[in-house]
C-alpha positions in Angstrom: -18.2 33.5 32.7 -14.5 33.2 32.0 -12.9 30.8 29.5 -11.9 28.1 32.1 -15.5 28.0 33.5 -16.9 27.8 29.9 -14.5 25.0 29.1 -15.5 23.1 32.3 -19.2 23.4 31.6 -18.7 22.4 27.9 -16.7 19.3 29.0 -19.3 18.2 31.5 -22.0 18.6 28.8 -20.0 16.4 26.4 -19.3 13.7 29.1 -23.0 13.5 29.9 -23.5 11.4 26.8 -20.3 9.5 26.1 -21.6 7.2 23.4 -22.9 10.1 21.3 -19.6 11.9 21.8 -17.6 8.9 20.5 -19.9 8.5 17.5 -19.6 12.2 16.7 -15.8 12.1 16.9 -15.6 9.0 14.7 -15.5 11.0 11.4 -12.7 13.2 12.7 -10.8 10.2 14.0 -11.0 8.4 10.7 -10.3 11.6 8.7 -7.2 12.6 10.6 -5.9 9.0 10.8 -6.3 8.5 7.0 -4.6 11.8 6.2 -1.5 11.0 8.3 -1.4 7.4 6.9 -1.6 8.6 3.3 1.0 11.3 3.7 3.4 8.9 5.5 3.0 6.4 2.6 3.7 9.1 0.0 6.7 10.3 1.9 8.0 6.8 2.5 7.8 6.0 -1.2 9.5 9.3 -2.1 12.4 8.7 0.3 12.8 5.1 -0.9 13.1 6.1 -4.6 15.4 9.0 -3.7 17.6 6.7 -1.8 17.7 4.3 -4.7 18.7 7.0 -7.2 21.3 8.4 -4.8 22.8 5.0 -4.4 23.3 4.8 -8.1 25.2 8.2 -7.9 23.9 11.7 -8.4 26.7 12.9 -10.7 25.8 10.6 -13.6 24.5 11.4 -17.0 22.5 8.8 -18.9 22.3 9.0 -22.7 19.5 7.0 -24.4 18.4 6.6 -28.0 15.2 8.5 -28.9 14.3 12.2 -28.4 12.5 13.6 -25.4 10.6 16.8 -24.7 8.8 19.1 -27.2 10.9 18.0 -30.2 10.2 14.3 -29.7 7.7 14.0 -32.6 10.0 15.8 -35.0 12.8 13.4 -34.3 10.7 10.3 -34.1 11.5 9.2 -37.6 15.3 9.6 -37.1 15.9 7.6 -33.9 19.5 6.5 -33.5 20.5 3.0 -32.4 23.5 3.3 -30.1 26.5 0.9 -30.6 30.0 0.6 -29.1 31.3 3.2 -31.6 29.1 5.9 -30.0 30.5 4.9 -26.6 34.0 5.3 -27.9 33.3 8.6 -29.5 32.1 10.0 -26.2 34.9 8.4 -24.3 37.6 9.8 -26.6 36.3 13.3 -27.4 34.6 14.4 -24.1 37.3 15.8 -21.8 35.1 16.8 -18.9 33.9 13.2 -18.0 35.6 10.7 -15.7 34.3 7.5 -17.1 31.9 6.2 -19.8 30.3 2.7 -19.8 27.8 1.1 -22.2 24.8 -0.8 -20.8 22.7 -3.3 -22.6 19.5 -4.5 -20.8 17.3 -7.5 -21.4 15.0 -9.6 -19.2 15.4 -13.3 -19.5 15.4 -16.6 -17.5 18.1 -17.4 -15.0 18.2 -21.0 -13.7 20.1 -23.1 -11.2 19.0 -26.7 -10.8 15.2 -26.6 -10.3 15.3 -23.0 -9.1 14.2 -20.4 -11.8 13.9 -16.7 -11.8 13.4 -13.9 -14.4 16.0 -11.2 -14.0 17.3 -8.1 -15.7 20.5 -9.0 -17.5 22.9 -6.1 -17.7 25.8 -6.3 -20.2 28.4 -3.7 -19.4 32.1 -3.1 -18.7 34.1 -3.5 -15.4 34.0 0.3 -14.8 30.3 -0.1 -14.2 31.1 -1.1 -10.6 32.5 2.4 -10.0 30.3 4.5 -12.2 27.0 3.0 -10.9 28.2 2.6 -7.3 27.6 -1.1 -7.4 30.2 -2.8 -5.3 30.3 -6.6 -4.7 29.7 -8.2 -1.3 31.3 -11.5 -2.4 33.9 -12.3 -5.0 35.0 -9.7 -7.5 33.9 -7.9 -10.6 34.9 -9.3 -14.0 37.9 -7.8 -15.8 38.5 -6.2 -19.2 40.2 -9.5 -20.2 36.9 -11.3 -19.4 35.0 -8.8 -21.6 37.5 -9.1 -24.5 37.3 -12.9 -24.6 33.6 -12.9 -24.1 33.9 -14.9 -20.9 30.8 -16.6 -19.5 31.1 -15.1 -16.1 28.5 -13.1 -14.1 27.8 -11.1 -11.0 24.4 -11.7 -9.5 22.2 -9.4 -7.3 21.2 -10.3 -3.8 17.6 -11.1 -4.7 18.8 -13.5 -7.5 21.1 -15.2 -5.0 18.3 -15.6 -2.4 16.0 -17.1 -5.1 18.4 -19.5 -6.7 20.5 -20.4 -3.6 18.1 -20.1 -0.7 20.3 -22.2 1.6 23.7 -21.4 0.4 25.5 -18.2 1.4 28.7 -18.6 -0.6 27.9 -19.0 -4.3 31.2 -18.0 -5.9 32.1 -20.5 -8.5 28.6 -21.9 -8.9 27.2 -22.3 -12.4 23.9 -20.8 -13.5 22.1 -21.0 -16.8 21.3 -17.6 -18.5 19.0 -18.2 -21.5 20.3 -21.8 -21.5 24.0 -20.8 -21.5 26.2 -21.8 -18.5 27.8 -18.9 -16.6 30.1 -19.0 -13.6 29.3 -16.7 -10.7 32.3 -14.6 -9.9 30.6 -12.0 -7.6 27.5 -11.0 -5.7 26.3 -7.4 -5.7 25.9 -5.6 -2.4 22.2 -5.3 -1.7 20.6 -1.9 -2.4 17.1 -2.9 -1.2 13.8 -3.0 -3.1 12.9 0.1 -5.0 12.9 1.7 -8.4 14.2 -0.7 -11.0 14.6 -3.5 -8.5 18.5 -3.3 -8.6 18.9 -6.5 -6.5 17.1 -8.5 -9.3 20.0 -7.9 -11.7 22.6 -10.2 -13.3 25.7 -8.4 -14.7 27.7 -9.9 -17.5 30.5 -8.6 -19.8 28.8 -6.6 -22.6 30.7 -8.5 -25.3 29.3 -11.7 -23.9 25.8 -10.3 -23.7 25.8 -9.0 -27.2 27.6 -11.9 -29.0 26.9 -15.0 -26.9 23.4 -14.3 -25.5 21.3 -11.9 -27.6 23.1 -11.6 -30.9 23.0 -7.8 -31.2 25.4 -4.8 -31.4 22.9 -2.5 -29.8 23.6 -0.6 -26.6 20.5 0.3 -24.5 22.1 3.4 -22.9 25.4 5.1 -22.1 26.2 6.0 -18.5 28.7 8.8 -18.0 30.3 9.7 -14.6 31.0 13.4 -14.1 33.6 14.7 -11.6 31.1 16.7 -9.5 27.5 18.1 -9.6 28.7 21.6 -10.7 30.1 20.1 -13.9 26.9 18.4 -14.9 25.5 21.0 -17.3 28.8 21.8 -19.1 29.5 18.0 -19.4 26.0 17.4 -20.8 26.5 20.2 -23.4 29.8 18.7 -24.4 28.4 15.1 -24.7 25.5 16.5 -26.8 27.9 18.4 -29.1 30.1 15.3 -29.6 27.1 13.0 -30.4 25.5 15.5 -32.7 28.7 15.9 -34.6 29.3 12.1 -34.7 25.7 11.5 -35.9 26.0 14.3 -38.5 22.9 16.1 -37.3 22.2 19.5 -39.0 21.8 22.6 -36.8 18.1 22.7 -37.6 17.6 19.0 -36.7 16.4 18.0 -33.2 18.4 15.5 -31.1 17.5 11.9 -31.8 18.8 11.0 -28.3 18.2 12.2 -24.8 20.6 13.1 -22.0 19.3 13.0 -18.4 21.0 13.4 -15.1 20.1 11.6 -11.8 19.3 15.1 -10.4 16.7 15.5 -13.2 15.2 12.1 -12.2 15.2 13.1 -8.5 13.4 16.4 -9.4 10.9 14.8 -11.7 10.0 12.0 -9.2 9.9 14.5 -6.3 7.2 16.6 -8.2 5.2 13.5 -9.1 5.4 12.2 -5.6 4.3 15.5 -4.1 1.3 15.6 -6.5 0.4 12.0 -5.6 0.7 12.6 -1.9 -1.4 15.7 -2.1 -4.1 13.8 -4.0 -4.1 10.9 -1.5 -4.3 13.3 1.4 -7.1 15.3 -0.3 -9.1 12.2 -0.8 -8.6 11.2 2.9 -9.5 14.7 4.0 -13.0 14.2 2.7 -13.6 12.2 5.9 -12.8 15.4 7.8 -15.5 17.2 6.0 -17.9 14.3 6.8 -16.8 14.5 10.4 -17.4 18.2 10.5 -20.9 17.8 9.2 -21.4 15.2 12.0 -20.3 17.7 14.6 -22.6 20.4 13.3 -25.5 18.0 13.2 -25.0 16.8 16.8 -24.4 20.4 18.1 -27.7 21.5 16.5 -29.4 18.5 18.2 -27.7 19.6 21.5 -29.0 23.2 21.1 -32.6 21.8 20.7 -32.2 19.5 23.7 -30.8 22.2 25.9 -33.1 25.1 24.9 -34.6 25.4 28.4 -31.1 25.3 30.0 -30.0 28.1 27.6 -33.1 30.2 28.6 -32.3 29.8 32.3 -28.7 30.8 31.8 -29.7 33.9 29.9 -32.3 34.8 32.5 -29.8 34.7 35.3 -27.3 36.9 33.5 -25.4 34.9 31.0 -24.5 37.0 27.9 -24.9 35.9 24.3 -21.2 35.6 23.9 -21.0 33.3 27.0 -23.6 30.9 25.4 -21.8 31.2 22.0 -18.4 30.5 23.5 -19.7 27.5 25.5 -21.2 25.7 22.4 -18.2 26.7 20.3 -15.8 25.2 22.9 -17.9 22.0 22.9 -17.6 21.7 19.1 -13.8 22.5 19.0 -13.2 20.1 21.9 -15.0 17.2 20.0 -12.8 18.0 17.0 -9.5 18.3 18.9 -10.1 15.1 21.0 -11.0 13.3 17.8 -8.0 14.8 16.1 -5.6 13.6 18.8 -7.0 10.1 18.7 -6.8 10.2 14.9 -3.2 11.3 15.0 -2.3 8.3 17.3 -4.3 6.0 15.0 -2.5 7.3 11.9 0.9 6.9 13.5 0.0 3.4 14.6 -1.3 2.5 11.1 1.9 3.7 9.5 4.1 1.6 11.8 1.8 -1.4 11.2 2.1 -1.0 7.5 5.9 -0.7 7.7 6.2 -3.7 10.0 3.7 -6.2 8.6 3.2 -5.1 5.0 6.9 -4.0 4.6 5.7 -0.8 3.0 8.0 2.3 3.1 6.4 4.8 5.4 7.7 8.1 6.8 5.7 10.1 9.3 6.3 13.8 8.6 6.0 16.1 11.7 4.3 18.7 9.4 1.5 16.2 8.7 0.8 15.9 12.4 0.6 19.7 12.9 -1.4 20.1 9.7 -3.9 17.4 10.8 -4.2 19.0 14.3 -4.8 22.4 12.8 -7.5 21.1 10.4 -9.2 19.3 13.2 -9.3 22.6 15.1 -10.5 24.5 12.0 -13.3 21.9 11.4 -14.4 22.4 15.0 -14.6 26.2 14.6 -16.2 26.2 11.2 -18.9 23.6 11.8 -19.4 24.6 15.4 -20.0 28.3 14.7 -23.5 28.0 13.3 -24.9 26.0 16.2 -23.2 28.3 18.7 -24.6 31.4 17.1 -28.1 29.8 16.9 -27.9 28.9 20.6 -26.9 32.5 21.6 -29.7 34.0 19.6 -32.5 32.0 21.3 -35.3 34.1 22.9 -35.0 33.6 26.7 -38.8 33.8 27.3 -39.6 31.2 24.6 -36.6 29.1 25.8 -38.0 29.0 29.3 -41.4 27.8 28.0 -39.8 25.1 25.9 -40.5 21.5 27.0 
């Protein structure tokens, strides 16, 4: 009996009981569908965050107060509080950087009439627009003159505009209240979409205004530094570190009481975390494949018992052990592969449905489809092998007597 004949016999045997076939495939269908859906969710989240980080610019160094890494505890008692003087030190002494801007962040209430939202207020300088790749879609950015005179002007994110002005497209010149203080809208940020940090839910004001008029502080949350190109990132980071250590009068044996990170570091860190999470989700979903494989083994063992007399007749008329083994193995693999194909279609459909109706970020990776198909095949082979061997080892005389 050749392969094509064995496959035809196996297919006819499966179709003889369609309800049992569907129920047996159910575990494989759910398993494969869940694996593809989980991987697509993980990949979608990863791509969304990577896009957000890249939109902010990949050649940026971010300097924050507080140590990071293995020396964090040693420096915990000597944490620096950044002020404008630190920004000026980096700006004046670091020759390998293109621009330096301070950033002060605070969440607070923003109000227009009866409309209220809570947004991230960012106090910064006009160069923020270029450094952070945050152009305006309406109006213009505030100027150095606005910053110097502590002007009550602001640029709002697209999400803030939609919340406060649901029916008004042009909001330039409108007055909003930030922490009870009137501010004139001079610009609207170009939308970057929902993602890490929710950049569209931001209100940008001059840093002098934020510090002196709104929050009464001299503190700077972080310093953003634009580097000419990615190749200059490491040398620039070393130069910034050296300038700050010298300005802060840190001894050679003292750990940094600040941290310097690049957007590339963030991309790498998130990429590793996302990969681990995606693998975990896929592994949990793959348990259904194991359950489906056990279901296949169970139903094939039942099939061997039901067809004992048939097996005896085939052996008696000349069928070899390997013919019987191949036939049952082909049946098990066929169940797994058909279930796998349906599961792949189900997973793709679920991913598109989540993206359309739940507005989740999904991305179907071709590798996940091939991987799911391969594992479905593997499940069929592994869990179909034992019943196939058992069927091929039946005694033909006892099989012919079986009722």
